[in-house]
C-alpha positions as CSV (number, residue, x, y, z in Angstrom):
1,X,-7.6,-3.1,14.6
2,X,-4.3,-3.6,16.5
3,X,-3.5,-0.5,16.6
4,X,-7.3,0.9,18.4
5,X,-6.2,-1.9,21.4
6,X,-2.6,-0.3,21.4
7,X,-3.3,2.8,22.2
8,X,-6.2,2.4,24.2
9,X,-4.5,0.0,26.6
10,X,-0.8,1.5,26.2
11,X,0.0,-1.9,25.6
12,X,1.9,-2.5,22.0
13,X,2.7,-6.1,21.6
14,X,5.0,-7.3,18.7
15,X,3.3,-7.8,15.5
16,X,3.6,-11.3,13.5
17,X,2.7,-11.2,10.0
18,X,2.1,-14.6,7.8
19,X,1.4,-15.3,4.3
20,X,1.0,-18.1,2.0
21,X,2.1,-18.1,-1.5
22,X,-0.6,-20.7,-3.1
23,X,1.7,-22.4,-5.4
24,X,4.9,-21.6,-8.1
25,X,3.4,-18.4,-9.8
26,X,4.8,-16.7,-5.9
27,X,1.0,-15.1,-5.8
28,X,-0.7,-15.2,-3.1
29,X,-4.9,-17.1,-3.1
30,X,-6.2,-13.5,-3.9
31,X,-3.2,-13.0,-6.6
32,X,-1.0,-10.3,-5.1
33,X,2.5,-10.9,-5.7
34,X,4.5,-11.1,-2.6
35,X,5.9,-7.7,-2.8
36,X,2.3,-6.1,-3.4
37,X,1.7,-8.1,-0.2
38,X,4.8,-6.8,1.6
39,X,4.4,-3.2,0.6
40,X,0.5,-3.4,1.7
41,X,1.0,-4.6,5.4
42,X,4.4,-2.5,5.9
43,X,2.7,0.1,7.6
44,X,1.6,-2.0,10.3
45,X,5.2,-2.4,11.2
46,X,5.5,-5.4,11.8
47,X,8.0,-7.3,14.5
48,X,8.5,-10.5,12.3
49,X,6.9,-11.3,9.0
50,X,7.4,-14.8,7.0
51,X,5.9,-17.6,4.9
52,X,3.7,-20.4,5.9
53,X,1.9,-23.8,4.8
54,X,0.9,-24.8,1.0
55,X,3.8,-25.2,-0.2
56,X,7.3,-27.7,1.2
57,X,10.6,-26.2,1.7
58,X,12.0,-26.7,-1.4
59,X,9.0,-24.7,-3.4
60,X,9.0,-22.5,-0.8
61,X,12.8,-21.4,-1.3
62,X,12.6,-18.7,-4.3
63,X,9.7,-17.1,-2.3
64,X,11.3,-16.5,0.9
65,X,14.3,-15.4,-1.0
66,X,12.3,-12.7,-2.3
67,X,11.1,-12.0,1.2
68,X,14.3,-11.9,2.9
69,X,15.1,-8.8,0.5
70,X,12.1,-7.4,0.9
71,X,11.8,-7.2,4.4
72,X,13.3,-4.6,7.0
73,X,11.8,-7.0,10.1
74,X,12.8,-10.3,11.0
75,X,12.0,-12.9,8.7
76,X,9.8,-16.3,9.6
77,X,9.4,-19.3,7.2
78,X,7.1,-22.4,8.3
79,X,6.7,-25.2,5.3
80,X,4.6,-28.1,4.8
81,X,6.3,-31.7,5.0
82,X,7.0,-31.0,1.3
83,X,3.7,-31.5,-1.3
84,X,0.9,-33.7,-0.5
85,X,0.7,-37.2,-2.1
86,X,-2.3,-38.8,-3.9
87,X,-3.9,-39.3,-1.0
88,X,-3.0,-36.0,1.0
89,X,-0.4,-37.1,3.3
90,X,3.0,-35.7,3.1
91,X,5.8,-38.5,2.8
92,X,9.0,-35.7,3.5
93,X,11.0,-37.2,6.2
94,X,12.1,-35.5,9.1
95,X,15.6,-35.1,8.4
96,X,14.8,-33.6,4.9
97,X,13.0,-31.0,6.1
98,X,15.6,-30.1,8.8
99,X,18.3,-30.3,6.3
100,X,16.3,-27.8,4.2
101,X,15.8,-25.4,6.6
102,X,19.0,-25.3,7.5
103,X,20.1,-24.7,4.4
104,X,17.3,-21.4,4.8
105,X,19.6,-20.3,7.9
106,X,22.7,-21.0,6.4
107,X,22.2,-18.6,3.7
108,X,20.5,-15.8,5.7
109,X,16.8,-15.9,4.9
110,X,15.2,-16.7,7.6
111,X,15.1,-15.9,11.9
112,X,12.1,-18.0,13.2
113,X,11.5,-21.6,11.6
114,X,8.8,-24.4,12.3
115,X,6.6,-26.5,10.6
116,X,3.0,-26.3,9.1
117,X,1.0,-29.3,7.6
118,X,2.4,-32.5,7.3
119,X,5.1,-32.1,10.0
120,X,5.6,-33.8,13.4
121,X,7.4,-33.6,16.3
122,X,10.1,-35.5,14.9
123,X,10.8,-33.1,12.0
124,X,10.7,-30.5,14.6
125,X,13.2,-32.2,16.9
126,X,15.4,-32.7,14.0
127,X,15.2,-28.9,12.5
128,X,16.2,-28.0,16.1
129,X,19.0,-30.1,16.3
130,X,20.3,-29.0,12.7
131,X,20.5,-25.5,13.0
132,X,22.0,-25.2,16.3
133,X,24.8,-23.1,16.5
134,X,23.9,-21.4,13.2
135,X,23.6,-17.7,13.0
136,X,20.4,-16.5,11.9
137,X,19.7,-13.5,9.4
138,X,20.6,-10.2,9.9
139,X,17.7,-7.5,10.4
140,X,18.9,-4.8,8.1
141,X,17.9,-1.7,6.3
142,X,16.1,-2.3,2.8
143,X,17.6,-0.7,-0.4
144,X,14.9,1.2,-2.1
145,X,12.4,2.5,1.1
146,X,13.0,6.2,-0.1
147,X,10.8,5.6,-2.9
148,X,6.7,5.9,-3.0
149,X,6.0,2.1,-3.1
150,X,2.4,1.6,-3.9
151,X,0.4,-1.5,-4.5
152,X,-2.3,-3.5,-6.5
153,X,-2.3,-6.9,-7.2
154,X,1.7,-5.8,-8.3
155,X,4.0,-3.2,-6.7
156,X,4.2,0.4,-8.4
157,X,7.6,2.0,-7.2
158,X,8.0,6.0,-8.4
159,X,11.8,6.3,-8.6
160,X,13.3,9.9,-9.7
161,X,13.9,8.2,-12.9
162,X,10.0,7.1,-13.2
163,X,8.0,8.8,-16.0
164,X,5.1,10.6,-15.4
165,X,2.4,8.5,-13.9
166,X,-0.4,8.0,-16.0
167,X,-4.2,8.4,-13.5
168,X,-7.1,7.3,-15.0
169,X,-9.8,10.0,-13.8
170,X,-12.6,8.5,-15.9
171,X,-13.9,6.1,-12.6
172,X,-15.1,9.4,-11.6
173,X,-18.6,10.3,-11.6
174,X,-17.3,14.1,-12.1
175,X,-15.1,12.6,-14.9
176,X,-17.3,10.9,-17.1
177,X,-20.8,11.6,-18.1
178,X,-21.1,8.2,-18.9
179,X,-19.6,6.5,-15.6
180,X,-21.8,9.1,-13.8
181,X,-24.8,7.5,-16.1
182,X,-23.9,3.9,-15.0
183,X,-23.5,3.9,-11.2
184,X,-26.7,5.9,-10.8
185,X,-28.2,2.7,-12.2
186,X,-26.6,0.8,-10.8
187,X,-24.9,-0.8,-13.2
188,X,-21.3,-1.6,-11.6
189,X,-20.4,-4.4,-14.3
190,X,-20.6,-2.1,-16.9
191,X,-19.0,0.9,-15.0
192,X,-15.8,-1.5,-14.5
193,X,-15.2,-1.7,-18.0
194,X,-14.7,1.8,-17.6
195,X,-12.0,1.5,-15.5
196,X,-10.6,-1.6,-17.4
197,X,-10.5,1.1,-20.4
198,X,-8.5,3.0,-18.5
199,X,-6.1,0.5,-17.3
200,X,-5.5,-0.5,-20.9
201,X,-5.2,3.1,-22.0
202,X,-1.8,3.2,-19.7
203,X,-3.5,4.4,-16.3
204,X,-0.8,3.4,-13.9
205,X,-3.1,4.3,-11.2
206,X,-7.2,4.3,-11.4
207,X,-8.9,7.7,-9.4
208,X,-12.6,6.6,-7.8
209,X,-14.7,9.4,-6.9
210,X,-18.2,9.0,-6.4
211,X,-18.9,12.6,-5.0
212,X,-22.7,13.4,-6.7
213,X,-25.8,14.7,-4.5
214,X,-28.1,11.6,-5.5
215,X,-25.3,9.2,-5.0
216,X,-25.5,7.7,-1.8
217,X,-21.1,8.1,-2.7
218,X,-20.0,5.6,0.9
219,X,-22.2,2.8,-0.3
220,X,-21.4,3.5,-4.0
221,X,-17.4,3.8,-3.0
222,X,-17.5,0.4,-1.4
223,X,-19.6,-1.7,-4.1
224,X,-17.7,-0.3,-7.0
225,X,-14.3,-1.0,-5.2
226,X,-15.5,-4.8,-4.4
227,X,-16.4,-5.0,-8.5
228,X,-12.8,-3.4,-9.6
229,X,-11.5,-6.3,-7.1
230,X,-12.8,-9.2,-9.1
231,X,-10.8,-8.3,-12.0
232,X,-7.2,-9.1,-12.1
233,X,-6.4,-7.0,-14.9
234,X,-7.7,-4.0,-13.2
235,X,-6.8,-4.9,-9.4
236,X,-3.2,-5.1,-10.4
237,X,-2.9,-1.6,-10.6
238,X,-3.3,1.0,-7.6
239,X,-6.8,3.4,-6.6
240,X,-6.7,6.4,-5.1
241,X,-9.8,6.8,-3.7
242,X,-10.7,10.5,-4.1
243,X,-13.8,12.2,-2.2
244,X,-14.4,15.3,-0.3
245,X,-16.2,13.9,2.0
246,X,-13.9,12.0,4.9
247,X,-16.6,9.6,5.4
248,X,-16.3,8.2,1.7
249,X,-12.8,8.0,1.7
250,X,-12.8,6.1,4.7
251,X,-15.7,3.5,3.2
252,X,-12.9,3.2,-0.1
253,X,-10.0,2.6,2.7
254,X,-12.0,-0.4,4.3
255,X,-12.1,-2.4,1.3
256,X,-8.7,-1.4,-1.0
257,X,-6.3,-4.5,-0.8
258,X,-3.4,-3.1,-2.0
259,X,-1.8,0.1,-0.8
260,X,-3.8,3.2,-2.1
261,X,-3.4,6.7,-2.2
262,X,-5.9,9.2,-0.4
263,X,-6.9,12.0,-2.4
264,X,-7.0,14.5,-0.3
265,X,-7.2,16.4,2.6
266,X,-5.3,19.8,4.0
267,X,-5.1,22.0,6.9
268,X,-8.3,23.7,6.4
269,X,-9.9,23.0,9.1
270,X,-7.3,23.0,10.8
271,X,-4.2,21.2,12.5
272,X,-6.1,18.3,14.7
273,X,-8.5,17.5,11.8
274,X,-5.8,17.3,10.0
275,X,-3.7,14.8,12.5
276,X,-6.7,12.8,13.1
277,X,-7.0,12.2,9.3
278,X,-3.7,11.8,9.1
279,X,-3.1,9.1,11.4
280,X,-6.2,6.8,10.4
281,X,-4.8,7.4,6.9
282,X,-1.1,6.0,8.0
283,X,-3.2,3.4,10.3
284,X,-5.1,1.8,7.0
285,X,-1.4,2.2,5.0
286,X,-2.1,4.4,2.6
287,X,0.0,7.5,0.6
288,X,-2.1,11.1,0.5
289,X,-2.3,14.1,-1.6
290,X,-1.9,16.9,0.7
291,X,-3.4,20.1,-1.0
292,X,-1.7,23.7,0.0
293,X,-4.5,25.0,1.7
294,X,-5.0,26.0,5.2
295,X,-7.9,27.9,7.8
296,X,-7.0,31.4,5.3
297,X,-8.2,29.5,2.1
298,X,-6.4,28.6,-0.8
299,X,-2.8,29.7,-1.4
300,X,-2.1,31.2,-4.7
301,X,1.4,32.9,-4.3
302,X,4.4,31.4,-4.6
303,X,5.3,32.0,-0.6
304,X,1.9,30.8,1.1
305,X,2.0,27.5,-1.4
306,X,5.4,27.1,0.2
307,X,4.8,27.7,3.6
308,X,1.5,25.9,4.1
309,X,2.9,22.6,2.4
310,X,6.6,22.7,4.5
311,X,4.1,23.0,7.3
312,X,1.9,20.0,6.2
313,X,5.1,17.7,5.9
314,X,6.4,18.5,9.0
315,X,3.2,17.7,10.9
316,X,2.8,14.7,8.6
317,X,6.6,13.3,9.4
318,X,6.9,14.7,13.1
319,X,4.1,14.2,14.5
320,X,1.7,11.3,12.9
321,X,4.5,9.0,11.5
322,X,4.0,9.1,8.2
323,X,7.5,8.7,5.7
324,X,8.2,11.2,3.6
325,X,7.9,8.9,0.5
326,X,4.1,8.6,1.3
327,X,3.1,11.9,0.5
328,X,2.0,13.9,-2.6
329,X,2.2,18.0,-2.4
330,X,-0.7,19.2,-4.7
331,X,0.2,23.2,-4.7
332,X,-2.7,24.2,-6.5
333,X,-2.6,24.6,-10.3
334,X,-4.9,27.4,-10.8
335,X,-6.3,29.2,-13.8
336,X,-4.6,31.1,-16.1
337,X,-4.9,33.2,-19.2
338,X,-8.4,34.6,-17.4
339,X,-7.9,38.2,-18.3
340,X,-7.5,39.3,-15.1
341,X,-4.2,40.5,-14.1
342,X,-4.1,39.2,-10.6
343,X,-3.8,35.8,-12.3
344,X,-0.7,36.0,-14.6
345,X,1.8,35.1,-12.4
346,X,-0.2,31.7,-11.3
347,X,1.5,29.5,-13.7
348,X,5.1,30.9,-12.6
349,X,4.1,30.5,-9.0
350,X,3.1,27.1,-9.3
351,X,6.4,26.1,-11.2
352,X,8.9,27.8,-8.9
353,X,6.5,26.6,-5.8
354,X,6.7,22.9,-7.0
355,X,10.7,23.3,-6.9
356,X,10.7,25.1,-3.7
357,X,8.5,22.5,-1.8
358,X,10.9,19.6,-3.2
359,X,13.9,21.6,-1.9
360,X,12.4,22.2,1.7
361,X,10.3,18.9,1.9
362,X,12.9,15.7,0.9
363,X,11.2,12.8,-0.1
364,X,8.1,14.0,-1.2
């Protein structure tokens, strides 16, 4: 919404995002870890990100240290005056709060400080005096941002030394007759068990596809994603929103809490359509699968696979503002051993194209 208003008015105000860690587990009220939360909102490019409320400064410190390590923006912190007593009142005195916040600044953890529940003008006055003259946290580049980072309730970072990422595709109406039957009969409770089995079986990402002629695919996508969001064991992994219909993909993106993957789009409808969808995907904060497909059709030769992929990469990074690590290129695995001579090189074409794409599209 902020992005849309900024585009319409031509005015982009600095964006501050603040999150509440509810207890010492270091998770938000919905169950996200702090790192998973940060990965979910980093695409918004906040001017500052911070912690507020629920905890006092003493309990907040380890979480603030993690946020200061993760964030490439300024960092804010507004703790309560300690934890409430049995009567719901706060006993931490101004000098105690001020001393704790001074240590935050001295340790290079914060740029913007303040107070939340239980703090008074005296707390703020004492804090301002305590930090006077101390140099705040330096803004810096963050290590590891060149890796693909996704999240559900927990983060998933895909590094060059990571193993294969297992994508559970049984939550796909074309990939499982059982799942399709459950969705068609509105049995979303049992359908979510299919997702649970995928995660317990080792899936790092759950692919959700509702493309079936007899379904209201947008509604089915929304309902199912809302169901699995209530099951922490499923919701801890990222979601891949999968559809050949853009309206279904967007319906999914509107109700995914973490940072998902979109599967997929291509240059099939031309550059204007490609960039329109790319800008929306980036606005929703998702990574994307891009097919080696253009206005002339699906690429089958090495040359076409590489050329289309490179063209898509340049459009995404130079015009749509994508980080290369948020791009997955699919160079099309086409049928081999069909008996047709012109198909004999398809396997080699895929492997060689993948090698060349990795060389010419750094970061994907």
